[in-house]
MIVEXFI-136371 format. One line per 5 residues: number of its first residue (from 1); their letters; for each residue y, z, x of N, C-alpha, C. Coordinates in nm, 3 decimals. Layout:
NUM	a	Y Z X Y Z X Y Z X; ... .
//
This chain:
1	xxxxx	7.149 9.385 10.282 7.176 9.284 10.188 7.291 9.195 10.236; 7.257 9.067 10.254 7.347 8.973 10.320 7.383 8.858 10.224; 7.471 8.772 10.269 7.516 8.656 10.193 7.393 8.556 10.169; 7.312 8.531 10.271 7.196 8.444 10.241 7.103 8.505 10.135; 7.082 8.639 10.136 7.003 8.701 10.030 7.068 8.684 9.897 .
6	xxxxx	7.202 8.700 9.889 7.272 8.680 9.767 7.260 8.538 9.714; 7.267 8.444 9.809 7.255 8.301 9.770 7.115 8.273 9.712; 7.010 8.328 9.776 6.878 8.303 9.727 6.855 8.375 9.592; 6.914 8.492 9.571 6.909 8.561 9.442 6.971 8.473 9.334; 7.089 8.412 9.368 7.159 8.328 9.276 7.068 8.209 9.238 .
11	xxxxx	6.992 8.152 9.332 6.907 8.038 9.301 6.790 8.076 9.211; 6.737 8.202 9.227 6.639 8.248 9.139 6.690 8.256 8.994; 6.813 8.301 8.982 6.877 8.303 8.846 6.890 8.172 8.789; 6.937 8.077 8.873 6.948 7.935 8.829 6.815 7.881 8.772; 6.708 7.908 8.854 6.577 7.857 8.815 6.532 7.924 8.685 .
16	xxxxx	6.556 8.053 8.675 6.509 8.129 8.551 6.582 8.074 8.426; 6.711 8.040 8.447 6.788 7.986 8.328 6.752 7.843 8.302; 6.683 7.775 8.394 6.640 7.640 8.370 6.749 7.532 8.405; 6.845 7.571 8.485 6.948 7.472 8.522 6.900 7.389 8.642; 6.922 7.264 8.635 6.886 7.174 8.751 6.981 7.195 8.865 .
21	xxxxx	7.111 7.213 8.832 7.215 7.228 8.937 7.330 7.313 8.883; 7.404 7.373 8.970 7.515 7.454 8.937 7.650 7.393 8.970; 7.750 7.414 8.898 7.885 7.384 8.924 7.951 7.514 8.965; 8.000 7.521 9.091 8.032 7.647 9.156 8.178 7.662 9.176; 8.233 7.780 9.136 8.369 7.823 9.169 8.362 7.951 9.244 .
26	xxxxx	8.427 7.952 9.364 8.432 8.074 9.447 8.567 8.107 9.492; 8.600 8.231 9.494 8.733 8.277 9.543 8.711 8.379 9.659; 8.789 8.362 9.766 8.783 8.459 9.879 8.640 8.466 9.929; 8.579 8.590 9.930 8.442 8.597 9.979 8.351 8.504 9.904; 8.385 8.475 9.778 8.297 8.385 9.696 8.292 8.243 9.755 .
31	xxxxx	8.398 8.205 9.835 8.394 8.070 9.897 8.287 8.071 10.006; 8.260 8.184 10.065 8.155 8.193 10.168 8.016 8.188 10.098; 8.002 8.260 9.996 7.874 8.259 9.918 7.845 8.120 9.871; 7.945 8.052 9.819 7.928 7.915 9.765 7.877 7.821 9.874; 7.937 7.830 9.993 7.894 7.737 10.095 7.759 7.772 10.153 .
36	xxxxx	7.729 7.896 10.163 7.596 7.937 10.213 7.491 7.896 10.111; 7.523 7.910 9.979 7.432 7.865 9.876 7.406 7.715 9.887; 7.516 7.637 9.909 7.503 7.492 9.918 7.419 7.456 10.041; 7.430 7.524 10.146 7.352 7.490 10.269 7.204 7.522 10.244; 7.175 7.640 10.181 7.037 7.678 10.161 6.968 7.603 10.043 .
41	xxxxx	7.050 7.560 9.944 6.997 7.491 9.825 7.078 7.368 9.794; 7.080 7.275 9.886 7.171 7.159 9.875 7.154 7.075 9.747; 7.033 7.064 9.697 7.005 6.983 9.580 7.048 7.050 9.452; 7.092 7.172 9.457 7.121 7.254 9.339 7.268 7.267 9.310; 7.355 7.192 9.384 7.501 7.205 9.361 7.556 7.072 9.322 .
46	xxxxx	7.626 7.075 9.205 7.684 6.949 9.154 7.827 6.932 9.207; 7.906 7.042 9.215 8.046 7.038 9.263 8.088 7.182 9.293; 8.190 7.190 9.381 8.245 7.324 9.414 8.397 7.320 9.410; 8.451 7.437 9.366 8.596 7.465 9.379 8.609 7.587 9.457; 8.678 7.590 9.569 8.690 7.707 9.661 8.839 7.745 9.671 .
51	xxxxx	8.863 7.869 9.634 9.007 7.918 9.629 9.023 8.029 9.730; 9.104 8.001 9.834 9.117 8.102 9.938 8.996 8.104 10.029; 8.981 8.004 10.114 8.861 7.979 10.190 8.843 8.079 10.306; 8.729 8.150 10.308 8.693 8.242 10.418 8.607 8.159 10.517; 8.648 8.156 10.648 8.567 8.081 10.744 8.440 8.152 10.780 .
56	xxxxx	8.344 8.073 10.823 8.218 8.128 10.872 8.212 8.129 11.024; 8.260 8.022 11.087 8.239 8.008 11.230 8.338 8.092 11.313; 8.444 8.137 11.252 8.536 8.227 11.322 8.554 8.352 11.239; 8.591 8.462 11.302 8.618 8.587 11.226 8.768 8.589 11.190; 8.794 8.616 11.059 8.929 8.633 11.013 8.986 8.773 11.038 .
61	xxxxx	8.896 8.861 11.070 8.935 9.006 11.084 9.053 9.025 11.185; 9.051 8.966 11.309 9.156 8.994 11.401 9.295 8.936 11.351; 9.294 8.840 11.259 9.416 8.777 11.210 9.482 8.855 11.100; 9.410 8.946 11.032 9.468 9.007 10.905 9.598 9.089 10.933; 9.592 9.175 11.030 9.714 9.256 11.062 9.834 9.174 11.095 .
66	xxxxx	9.822 9.087 11.202 9.936 9.007 11.240 9.984 8.909 11.128; 9.886 8.857 11.051 9.924 8.766 10.936 10.004 8.845 10.835; 9.962 8.967 10.806 10.036 9.051 10.711 10.179 9.075 10.756; 10.194 9.106 10.885 10.331 9.121 10.939 10.417 9.001 10.925; 10.354 8.883 10.959 10.432 8.756 10.945 10.467 8.730 10.801 .
71	xxxxx	10.376 8.757 10.714 10.405 8.733 10.566 10.515 8.825 10.516; 10.516 8.945 10.565 10.619 9.042 10.523 10.754 9.002 10.577; 10.761 8.973 10.703 10.890 8.935 10.766 10.939 8.803 10.704; 10.853 8.710 10.669 10.890 8.588 10.608 10.949 8.615 10.467; 10.888 8.711 10.396 10.944 8.745 10.262 11.082 8.811 10.277 .
76	xxxxx	11.096 8.901 10.371 11.227 8.970 10.392 11.330 8.872 10.447; 11.288 8.772 10.526 11.383 8.669 10.571 11.428 8.585 10.452; 11.335 8.566 10.358 11.370 8.490 10.234 11.473 8.564 10.152; 11.457 8.694 10.146 11.559 8.784 10.079 11.688 8.765 10.144; 11.690 8.771 10.278 11.812 8.762 10.358 11.880 8.632 10.335 .
81	xxxxx	11.807 8.522 10.307 11.865 8.387 10.288 11.907 8.368 10.139; 11.864 8.457 10.057 11.906 8.451 9.912 12.029 8.540 9.893; 12.139 8.479 9.857 12.263 8.557 9.845 12.261 8.675 9.756; 12.199 8.661 9.636 12.194 8.776 9.547 12.100 8.885 9.594; 11.990 8.841 9.658 11.895 8.943 9.714 11.954 9.009 9.833 .
86	xxxxx	12.023 8.941 9.914 12.084 8.997 10.032 12.193 9.098 9.994; 12.264 9.067 9.884 12.366 9.156 9.837 12.308 9.286 9.787; 12.194 9.270 9.711 12.134 9.390 9.651 12.052 9.466 9.754; 11.997 9.402 9.848 11.906 9.469 9.947 11.938 9.422 10.092; 12.058 9.464 10.144 12.089 9.422 10.280 12.004 9.493 10.389 .
91	xxxxx	11.982 9.419 10.493 11.909 9.477 10.609 11.773 9.540 10.568; 11.695 9.463 10.496 11.568 9.514 10.444 11.471 9.562 10.553; 11.469 9.483 10.664 11.377 9.516 10.772 11.410 9.652 10.835; 11.537 9.674 10.857 11.582 9.804 10.910 11.558 9.919 10.811; 11.580 9.888 10.684 11.547 9.989 10.579 11.405 10.025 10.579 .
96	xxxxx	11.314 9.923 10.589 11.172 9.950 10.587 11.128 10.034 10.706; 11.188 10.001 10.824 11.154 10.074 10.944 11.191 10.216 10.929; 11.302 10.246 10.868 11.346 10.386 10.845 11.257 10.458 10.744; 11.217 10.386 10.635 11.131 10.445 10.537 10.994 10.481 10.596; 10.939 10.395 10.674 10.806 10.419 10.731 10.813 10.535 10.830 .
101	xxxxx	10.922 10.546 10.905 10.941 10.654 11.004 10.953 10.787 10.927; 11.022 10.787 10.817 11.036 10.910 10.738 10.904 10.955 10.675; 10.830 10.860 10.618 10.703 10.892 10.555 10.597 10.936 10.658; 10.610 10.882 10.776 10.518 10.923 10.884 10.542 11.071 10.923; 10.665 11.107 10.928 10.698 11.243 10.965 10.689 11.341 10.847 .
106	xxxxx	10.716 11.289 10.725 10.723 11.384 10.611 10.665 11.312 10.491; 10.532 11.309 10.481 10.467 11.240 10.366 10.511 11.310 10.237; 10.511 11.230 10.124 10.551 11.279 9.997 10.429 11.316 9.918; 10.429 11.434 9.859 10.318 11.475 9.775 10.316 11.397 9.649; 10.203 11.345 9.614 10.184 11.272 9.489 10.129 11.369 9.388 .
111	xxxxx	10.201 11.399 9.286 10.160 11.502 9.185 10.064 11.431 9.088; 9.941 11.417 9.126 9.841 11.349 9.044 9.792 11.433 8.929; 9.795 11.385 8.809 9.730 11.454 8.699 9.577 11.461 8.730; 9.509 11.556 8.671 9.363 11.572 8.690 9.297 11.444 8.656; 9.210 11.398 8.747 9.123 11.276 8.722 9.193 11.151 8.761 .
116	xxxxx	9.326 11.148 8.796 9.393 11.025 8.834 9.357 10.987 8.973; 9.332 10.862 8.995 9.295 10.812 9.121 9.412 10.788 9.217; 9.387 10.770 9.343 9.495 10.741 9.436 9.511 10.855 9.538; 9.577 10.830 9.647 9.597 10.933 9.755 9.685 11.044 9.704; 9.654 11.166 9.751 9.736 11.281 9.711 9.868 11.289 9.783 .
121	xxxxx	9.880 11.216 9.898 10.005 11.215 9.971 10.037 11.072 10.010; 10.165 11.035 9.997 10.209 10.899 10.034 10.277 10.909 10.169; 10.210 10.850 10.273 10.263 10.849 10.408 10.296 10.706 10.443; 10.326 10.680 10.570 10.362 10.548 10.613 10.247 10.448 10.596; 10.120 10.492 10.612 10.008 10.406 10.600 9.985 10.367 10.452 .
126	xxxxx	10.000 10.465 10.365 9.980 10.439 10.225 10.089 10.336 10.175; 10.213 10.360 10.217 10.321 10.271 10.179 10.295 10.127 10.235; 10.247 10.119 10.358 10.215 9.992 10.414 10.102 9.922 10.343; 10.001 9.999 10.304 9.892 9.942 10.229 9.936 9.887 10.096; 10.025 9.954 10.030 10.080 9.910 9.905 10.154 9.777 9.921 .
131	xxxxx	10.232 9.768 10.027 10.305 9.646 10.053 10.210 9.528 10.088; 10.112 9.558 10.170 10.014 9.455 10.203 9.943 9.405 10.079; 9.903 9.498 9.992 9.839 9.461 9.866 9.931 9.372 9.784; 10.058 9.402 9.779 10.156 9.326 9.696 10.175 9.184 9.754; 10.162 9.171 9.888 10.180 9.042 9.947 10.071 8.943 9.902 .
136	xxxxx	9.961 8.992 9.851 9.850 8.907 9.807 9.878 8.842 9.674; 9.986 8.874 9.606 10.019 8.819 9.477 10.172 8.809 9.462; 10.223 8.691 9.453 10.369 8.671 9.453 10.438 8.743 9.344; 10.376 8.757 9.227 10.436 8.835 9.122 10.466 8.976 9.162; 10.376 9.030 9.241 10.404 9.166 9.291 10.499 9.165 9.411 .
141	xxxxx	10.482 9.066 9.498 10.564 9.059 9.622 10.714 9.058 9.591; 10.749 9.002 9.480 10.892 8.991 9.449 10.959 9.126 9.437; 10.881 9.233 9.419 10.936 9.369 9.406 10.952 9.442 9.538; 10.896 9.392 9.644 10.896 9.463 9.769 11.035 9.508 9.820; 11.139 9.416 9.824 11.270 9.462 9.867 11.322 9.579 9.784 .
146	xxxxx	11.300 9.571 9.652 11.346 9.681 9.566 11.278 9.810 9.598; 11.149 9.809 9.621 11.078 9.934 9.655 11.129 9.993 9.786; 11.153 9.904 9.887 11.200 9.949 10.016 11.334 10.015 10.007; 11.423 9.954 9.934 11.561 10.012 9.931 11.575 10.129 9.836; 11.485 10.135 9.738 11.479 10.259 9.656 11.432 10.375 9.750 .
151	xxxxx	11.326 10.350 9.827 11.277 10.455 9.913 11.374 10.489 10.023; 11.456 10.389 10.067 11.557 10.425 10.172 11.663 10.515 10.118; 11.681 10.525 9.986 11.778 10.613 9.927 11.710 10.744 9.876; 11.578 10.762 9.912 11.514 10.880 9.877 11.435 10.869 9.745; 11.437 10.756 9.682 11.360 10.736 9.556 11.222 10.678 9.591 .
156	xxxxx	11.120 10.766 9.598 10.988 10.716 9.632 10.901 10.683 9.509; 10.959 10.674 9.392 10.889 10.663 9.266 10.804 10.536 9.263; 10.849 10.428 9.326 10.777 10.301 9.318 10.649 10.319 9.401; 10.662 10.365 9.522 10.541 10.382 9.607 10.451 10.487 9.544; 10.506 10.593 9.485 10.422 10.699 9.423 10.343 10.636 9.304 .
161	xxxxx	10.408 10.568 9.223 10.342 10.508 9.104 10.242 10.402 9.141; 10.275 10.320 9.235 10.185 10.210 9.275 10.065 10.263 9.356; 10.081 10.379 9.423 9.968 10.435 9.498 9.862 10.481 9.399; 9.903 10.536 9.284 9.807 10.582 9.184 9.724 10.465 9.125; 9.779 10.351 9.118 9.711 10.239 9.055 9.609 10.173 9.154 .
166	xxxxx	9.616 10.216 9.284 9.522 10.154 9.380 9.379 10.198 9.361; 9.350 10.326 9.370 9.216 10.377 9.358 9.121 10.325 9.464; 8.992 10.333 9.445 8.899 10.286 9.542 8.896 10.134 9.554; 8.837 10.085 9.658 8.826 9.945 9.677 8.744 9.881 9.564; 8.780 9.762 9.527 8.700 9.692 9.422 8.562 9.666 9.473 .
171	xxxxx	8.542 9.657 9.603 8.405 9.629 9.661 8.341 9.760 9.699; 8.227 9.798 9.642 8.163 9.919 9.682 8.146 9.922 9.833; 8.171 10.041 9.894 8.169 10.052 10.037 8.036 10.012 10.101; 7.925 10.044 10.034 7.790 10.006 10.090 7.779 9.857 10.096; 7.818 9.785 9.991 7.806 9.640 9.998 7.906 9.583 10.100 .
176	xxxxx	8.024 9.637 10.105 8.125 9.590 10.197 8.077 9.602 10.345; 8.028 9.721 10.383 7.986 9.740 10.520 7.853 9.667 10.549; 7.768 9.650 10.452 7.649 9.578 10.480 7.679 9.433 10.514; 7.780 9.376 10.448 7.819 9.235 10.473 7.903 9.227 10.602; 8.008 9.317 10.610 8.100 9.307 10.722 8.027 9.336 10.855 .
181	xxxxx	7.942 9.437 10.858 7.877 9.476 10.982 7.775 9.372 11.027; 7.705 9.312 10.937 7.601 9.210 10.971 7.669 9.076 11.002; 7.767 9.034 10.924 7.809 8.899 10.929 7.943 8.880 11.004; 8.017 8.988 11.023 8.142 8.979 11.105 8.115 9.048 11.240; 8.088 9.178 11.238 8.070 9.248 11.367 7.935 9.222 11.424 .
186	xxxxx	7.843 9.161 11.348 7.718 9.117 11.403 7.711 8.984 11.457; 7.823 8.909 11.448 7.824 8.770 11.492 7.812 8.767 11.648; 7.761 8.656 11.701 7.756 8.642 11.849 7.888 8.670 11.913; 7.895 8.766 12.007 8.022 8.799 12.069 8.100 8.906 11.995; 8.061 8.942 11.873 8.128 9.042 11.794 8.262 8.994 11.748 .
191	xxxxx	8.348 9.089 11.715 8.485 9.063 11.662 8.584 9.102 11.768; 8.673 9.018 11.815 8.773 9.059 11.913 8.872 9.158 11.855; 8.954 9.218 11.939 9.059 9.308 11.890 9.166 9.229 11.812; 9.248 9.298 11.741 9.349 9.233 11.658 9.437 9.148 11.749; 9.476 9.032 11.699 9.559 8.944 11.776 9.702 9.008 11.783 .
196	xxxxx	9.768 8.978 11.887 9.902 9.034 11.906 10.000 8.988 11.797; 10.074 9.081 11.737 10.169 9.048 11.641 10.302 9.010 11.705; 10.367 8.905 11.654 10.497 8.869 11.700 10.608 8.929 11.613; 10.571 9.022 11.530 10.669 9.083 11.440 10.738 9.201 11.507; 10.837 9.258 11.442 10.911 9.371 11.491 10.825 9.490 11.525 .
201	xxxxx	10.843 9.555 11.642 10.755 9.661 11.685 10.750 9.780 11.586; 10.853 9.801 11.501 10.848 9.909 11.408 10.743 9.891 11.298; 10.686 9.771 11.290 10.590 9.743 11.181 10.447 9.754 11.233; 10.430 9.823 11.342 10.294 9.834 11.398 10.195 9.899 11.302; 10.240 9.979 11.210 10.152 10.045 11.116 10.076 9.942 11.032 .
206	xxxxx	10.135 9.822 11.015 10.071 9.719 10.939 9.943 9.664 11.009; 9.938 9.680 11.139 9.819 9.639 11.217 9.707 9.744 11.187; 9.745 9.871 11.173 9.652 9.978 11.149 9.586 9.963 11.011; 9.666 9.928 10.906 9.612 9.925 10.776 9.519 9.807 10.749; 9.507 9.716 10.847 9.412 9.606 10.829 9.270 9.663 10.849 .
211	xxxxx	9.252 9.783 10.899 9.126 9.853 10.913 9.028 9.790 11.003; 9.074 9.704 11.096 8.984 9.632 11.189 8.908 9.737 11.269; 8.982 9.832 11.333 8.920 9.924 11.426 8.839 10.031 11.347; 8.879 10.067 11.224 8.797 10.154 11.141 8.663 10.091 11.111; 8.668 9.966 11.073 8.546 9.896 11.050 8.458 9.880 11.169 .
216	xxxxx	8.518 9.856 11.281 8.441 9.846 11.404 8.366 9.981 11.433; 8.435 10.090 11.412 8.376 10.220 11.433 8.256 10.241 11.339; 8.277 10.213 11.209 8.170 10.230 11.110 8.052 10.138 11.144; 8.079 10.021 11.184 7.974 9.926 11.217 7.896 9.961 11.342; 7.948 10.059 11.417 7.875 10.112 11.533 7.750 10.185 11.491 .
221	xxxxx	7.744 10.234 11.370 7.623 10.307 11.323 7.568 10.251 11.195; 7.636 10.162 11.130 7.587 10.108 11.003 7.473 10.010 11.036; 7.363 10.013 10.954 7.252 9.922 10.976 7.296 9.779 10.962; 7.249 9.696 11.050 7.284 9.557 11.054 7.160 9.470 11.024; 7.176 9.362 10.947 7.064 9.265 10.929 7.060 9.172 11.049 .
226	xxxxx	6.946 9.116 11.070 6.922 9.020 11.176 6.942 8.879 11.119; 7.048 8.812 11.166 7.071 8.676 11.115 7.059 8.575 11.228; 7.013 8.459 11.195 7.002 8.355 11.301 7.141 8.306 11.337; 7.156 8.263 11.467 7.289 8.219 11.506 7.339 8.102 11.423; 7.248 8.026 11.366 7.288 7.909 11.281 7.368 7.951 11.161 .
231	xxxxx	7.357 8.080 11.121 7.426 8.128 11.000 7.574 8.102 11.018; 7.633 8.120 11.140 7.772 8.109 11.163 7.821 7.967 11.191; 7.722 7.868 11.184 7.766 7.728 11.206 7.843 7.682 11.085; 7.937 7.583 11.108 8.013 7.530 10.995 7.918 7.465 10.898; 7.948 7.483 10.770 7.866 7.420 10.663 7.914 7.277 10.646 .
236	xxxxx	7.821 7.182 10.628 7.850 7.046 10.600 7.778 7.001 10.472; 7.848 6.937 10.384 7.797 6.894 10.262 7.876 6.778 10.198; 7.797 6.683 10.136 7.866 6.573 10.068 7.910 6.607 9.923; 7.885 6.728 9.880 7.915 6.770 9.746 8.071 6.761 9.725; 8.113 6.703 9.613 8.259 6.700 9.582 8.312 6.843 9.581 .
241	xxxxx	8.417 6.873 9.659 8.464 7.007 9.676 8.614 7.009 9.673; 8.672 7.096 9.593 8.816 7.116 9.586 8.854 7.241 9.665; 8.939 7.227 9.764 8.983 7.343 9.839 9.128 7.376 9.795; 9.146 7.493 9.738 9.277 7.538 9.689 9.324 7.658 9.770; 9.442 7.652 9.815 9.502 7.762 9.896 9.648 7.780 9.863 .
246	xxxxx	9.689 7.905 9.845 9.832 7.936 9.828 9.908 7.916 9.955; 10.023 7.859 9.947 10.105 7.834 10.065 10.143 7.965 10.132; 10.150 8.077 10.056 10.191 8.206 10.116 10.066 8.301 10.131; 9.953 8.247 10.134 9.826 8.323 10.146 9.811 8.363 10.293; 9.831 8.495 10.324 9.819 8.535 10.462 9.679 8.586 10.496 .
251	xxxxx	9.593 8.608 10.390 9.457 8.651 10.409 9.368 8.533 10.447; 9.376 8.432 10.369 9.299 8.309 10.398 9.399 8.195 10.401; 9.484 8.179 10.508 9.584 8.072 10.510 9.531 7.932 10.504; 9.617 7.836 10.468 9.570 7.697 10.450 9.496 7.640 10.566; 9.527 7.688 10.688 9.458 7.638 10.806 9.305 7.663 10.800 .
256	xxxxx	9.261 7.769 10.737 9.125 7.793 10.721 9.053 7.686 10.643; 9.118 7.657 10.523 9.060 7.550 10.436 9.054 7.415 10.510; 9.161 7.382 10.583 9.164 7.257 10.654 9.050 7.251 10.758; 9.024 7.358 10.822 8.917 7.363 10.920 8.780 7.346 10.853; 8.755 7.427 10.747 8.627 7.413 10.681 8.605 7.275 10.615 .
261	xxxxx	8.712 7.218 10.558 8.698 7.093 10.487 8.655 6.975 10.577; 8.663 6.996 10.706 8.620 6.889 10.797 8.474 6.857 10.777; 8.393 6.952 10.731 8.253 6.924 10.710 8.219 6.873 10.566; 8.328 6.843 10.490 8.305 6.803 10.351 8.373 6.663 10.334; 8.303 6.553 10.346 8.362 6.424 10.342 8.426 6.391 10.201 .
266	xxxxx	8.377 6.459 10.098 8.424 6.439 9.965 8.515 6.555 9.920; 8.601 6.599 10.012 8.688 6.715 9.987 8.826 6.669 9.930; 8.874 6.746 9.842 9.014 6.740 9.796 9.087 6.867 9.831; 9.195 6.856 9.903 9.267 6.977 9.948 9.403 6.988 9.870; 9.433 7.112 9.835 9.554 7.139 9.761 9.618 7.264 9.809 .
271	xxxxx	9.745 7.261 9.849 9.819 7.377 9.885 9.918 7.407 9.774; 9.917 7.533 9.727 9.994 7.572 9.612 10.125 7.639 9.650; 10.238 7.585 9.615 10.364 7.646 9.656 10.385 7.778 9.587; 10.450 7.873 9.658 10.486 8.005 9.610 10.370 8.079 9.540; 10.253 8.068 9.607 10.136 8.144 9.561 10.070 8.204 9.680 .
276	xxxxx	10.005 8.320 9.659 9.933 8.385 9.767 9.786 8.387 9.742; 9.719 8.492 9.794 9.574 8.497 9.791 9.518 8.516 9.648; 9.585 8.598 9.569 9.532 8.634 9.436 9.608 8.573 9.321; 9.682 8.462 9.344 9.763 8.404 9.237 9.680 8.297 9.166; 9.639 8.325 9.046 9.570 8.226 8.964 9.647 8.223 8.826 .
281	xxxxx	9.723 8.124 8.803 9.798 8.105 8.679 9.739 7.987 8.597; 9.793 7.962 8.481 9.738 7.852 8.401 9.738 7.715 8.476; 9.840 7.692 8.560 9.837 7.565 8.631 9.716 7.560 8.724; 9.695 7.664 8.806 9.585 7.665 8.903 9.449 7.656 8.827; 9.436 7.741 8.722 9.309 7.742 8.647 9.283 7.607 8.584 .
286	xxxxx	9.388 7.542 8.536 9.370 7.408 8.476 9.325 7.300 8.576; 9.384 7.310 8.694 9.344 7.211 8.801 9.201 7.233 8.836; 9.155 7.356 8.856 9.017 7.385 8.891 8.926 7.339 8.780; 8.961 7.366 8.656 8.878 7.329 8.537 8.867 7.183 8.529; 8.974 7.105 8.544 8.966 6.961 8.538 8.881 6.904 8.651 .
291	xxxxx	8.891 6.962 8.769 8.809 6.910 8.876 8.661 6.937 8.853; 8.625 7.057 8.808 8.484 7.088 8.791 8.425 7.012 8.671; 8.505 6.976 8.570 8.456 6.897 8.462 8.432 6.753 8.501; 8.513 6.702 8.595 8.493 6.565 8.636 8.531 6.554 8.785; 8.443 6.600 8.870 8.469 6.594 9.015 8.472 6.459 9.073 .
296	xxxxx	8.425 6.361 9.001 8.422 6.225 9.060 8.540 6.137 9.009; 8.634 6.199 8.943 8.751 6.125 8.896 8.828 6.071 9.014; 8.882 5.949 8.997 8.957 5.884 9.103 9.083 5.967 9.138; 9.144 6.028 9.045 9.269 6.109 9.073 9.258 6.239 8.996; 9.295 6.350 9.063 9.302 6.479 8.994 9.443 6.508 8.954 .
301	xxxxx	9.460 6.543 8.829 9.600 6.574 8.780 9.642 6.710 8.831; 9.735 6.706 8.930 9.792 6.830 8.985 9.942 6.834 8.955; 9.991 6.762 8.861 10.136 6.752 8.836 10.201 6.882 8.808; 10.128 6.978 8.749 10.190 7.103 8.720 10.237 7.183 8.841; 10.178 7.146 8.957 10.218 7.219 9.082 10.366 7.193 9.112 .
306	xxxxx	10.412 7.071 9.086 10.550 7.035 9.109 10.644 7.110 9.020; 10.597 7.166 8.910 10.678 7.237 8.816 10.669 7.394 8.839; 10.625 7.435 8.959 10.620 7.577 8.987 10.757 7.644 8.966; 10.765 7.747 8.890 10.895 7.814 8.864 10.956 7.861 8.996; 11.089 7.865 8.999 11.157 7.916 9.117 11.124 8.061 9.135 .
311	xxxxx	11.106 8.097 9.261 11.078 8.235 9.300 11.199 8.320 9.288; 11.185 8.441 9.236 11.300 8.536 9.223 11.255 8.676 9.268; 11.352 8.755 9.318 11.325 8.890 9.357 11.368 8.986 9.243; 11.291 9.094 9.227 11.324 9.193 9.129 11.457 9.254 9.162; 11.527 9.300 9.057 11.654 9.366 9.070 11.652 9.513 9.036 .
316	xxxxx	11.744 9.594 9.084 11.741 9.739 9.046 11.749 9.758 8.893; 11.702 9.876 8.850 11.710 9.907 8.713 11.578 9.895 8.642; 11.477 9.835 8.698 11.347 9.828 8.639 11.271 9.956 8.653; 11.189 9.986 8.560 11.106 10.110 8.570 10.993 10.088 8.669; 10.955 10.186 8.748 10.839 10.168 8.841 10.717 10.124 8.765 .
321	xx	10.646 10.027 8.819 10.520 9.976 8.756 10.404 10.052 8.803; 10.306 10.070 8.714 10.184 10.139 8.751 10.067 10.041 8.752 .
//
């Protein structure tokens, strides 16, 4: 089951409902589905809004680990430059390195009540996965220095509580591997190894939790669909399209949208300050809604972006969130 099959299924639903054309909003992988649908059924798309653009012609897999390291070090540098954050959480990078080393040597047992999801032990990889997940949403990322320094003092309650809220992937594994193995690891030339990280060597565990090599191993035996090489060609379309990307999005950074937008002559590009991959607030939702209601308007009202609230870091004394 591949993205082209999903796109064709979507068009059957459109026809059954009796719609002449669709107004499409896609986020993350949905941006790929939207563009493949537009290429396969060009007359059936009125307008598109794409949030966090996934490229087709290049694989984003090798970038995930190094990009996560860069996003984390940028966040901790931001704490270091903030006087109140630096005072509350000095030397966050060194503290994180020590926490990861401790959890690698001595994982913490997570006393899970019966039926509660999440790993039974919190080690360095679990902690790194929690941090990576938080980097995808700035509301969560603001707590990272607090979690690190609490753990550096032996208080693992933040990582313990947050690990229970993770549970299984939102994407069923069969669907995930069917798409990843066919469309990423099945691409001409395959997927290269992770790009070299320019971050501190102590953060190497963050390259591991990107799961690139795990996925490569699974895709060695997972069935792959046969796709024509044209599938990975850049999509080109005159459809009015809004490309929205968070300035802090390390999963699908703004450069991806800029690259993809070259094939869309009627593209509007917007980079959102202090937002990451999963940040959708009333301002962002309103911009997308206004565009999709009137994609041919001469000017799109994006004034709320300039009123983005100042970013702040969480302070000690808050209860661990679940």
